[in-house]
N, C-alpha and C positions, 0 to 999 in steps of 0.2 A: 330240484329237478336233476336228472342226469343229462349227459351229453346227448344220449339217444332222444330224450324228451325234447331237448333244445332243437335237434335236428327236425323232429317232427314237426314242431311248432313253426319253424323257419319255413319248412317245405309247405305247410298249410297256408301261410302267409303269402308265399310266392304264387300258389295256385289261385288263391283268392284274387290276386292282382291281374291274373290272366295276361301277362305280358308276351307269353310264348306266340311267336309269329308276328308280333308287331312292334319289335325293337328289342332293346336291352333294358335291364334294371339297373338303376343307379343307387348306389350306397354311399352315404357320407357319414363322417363323424366330425363333431365340431371341436372336441376336446380329446386329445390322446396325447401320449408322450412326444409324438412327432408333429403335433399341431394338427390343424384340420386336414382330413384325408378324404379321397374320393376313390370309388372304384365302380367298374361296370361288370355286370355278369350277362352272359348271353345264355345261360342255362341254370337249372335249379341246383345242381351239384356244386357248381362254383359259387353260387350265391350263398349256400350253407356254408361252404368252406370259408368264404369271406367274412361271413358274420361270426362264425366260430373263432376265427384268427383275431378278431377285434374285440370280442366280448368282454374279456378281462382287463381291456386297455382303455375303454371309453365308458362314459356313463350311458350312452346310448346310441344306437345306429339309426339314422334316418334312412328309410326306403322310400324311393320315389314312387308315389301312387300311380302315376301314369308311365307308360313305357317311354324310353328315350330313343331317339334315332340310332340306328346302326352305326353311323359316322362317329358318334361319340365313343363307341367301343374302343376305338384306337387310342384314345386318351388315357385309358387305365383298364386295359383289358384283362379281365379276371385277376386283378391284382390291386392292391392299396397304393395310391400314390399321392403326394401332397396335393392338397386342392389349391388350384390357382384361380385368381380373378383377373379382371381387366382383359387386355388384348391377348394374353397368354391363357386365357381361361380353359379349364378342361371339366367345369362343372356345368350341368345344363341350365338352361334359362327358360323362362316361360315361353319364349318364341320357338323352343324346341320340342315342345308337345305337339306331336302330330296325330295321336290316337287318343281316344278317351276309353279306357277299358274299365275304370273303377269310378264309382261316385258313392259318397257317403252321405247319407241323410241321418240326422240325429233327431229322433222322434221321442219327445218327452212326454211323460205322462202328466196330466194336469188334473187336479182334484181340488175344488173349492172347499169341499168338506174337511180334507185331510192335510192340505198343504203339501210340503215336501215329503215324499215317503217313498219306500219301495213299492213298485207296482204289483198290484194283485194280478192273478192269472187272467181275469177278465180284461183288466186294463192293457196287460200285454197282448192280449188277443186283439184288442182295438187298434193297438200301435202296429201289429203285424198286418191287419187289414189295411191300414193307411199305407204301409210300405208297399203292399201288393197293389194298390190303387195307383201309387206313383209309378210302379213298374209298367202296368198295363197302359196307363195314360200317357207315357213319355216314350213309347217305342223301345224299350229296353229288351235285351236279348231274353228269349224264353228260359235260358239256363241261368239267369241272374240268381245270385246268392243273397239271401237276407240273414243278417247276423243279429245277435242281441248280445248285450252285455250281461254277464252272469255274476251280478253281485248279489 
């Protein structure tokens, strides 16, 4: 992948999370040359920049699924800072979740005849129908995105 491909994927991920207008996005790395780090982005461009800056220094970047309150932005505004816990914490906690913008459902295909296997087109269609029923039955936004794993 090129850097441009990486930027595109990061932007798609941030759009999928739908944080815009609901708070800020939290980024964390647990292993880096500087130890655990945290950053908050209030826009897509800075989110991309933060991810690319850490990409070669950490085995992975945790991106908070739910938006974080704007007040946390001041803890690491569009920059990486050492992650702190305890009374001096600068990382979000469960109680900081104010809005739910993203919910993931893992809908697996079951087949008594074939056991574990890659899903057929018909089975994937049934999984999509199940996802759409969950969306309709639980009052999700009409612009809800349904994704599938491309294996």
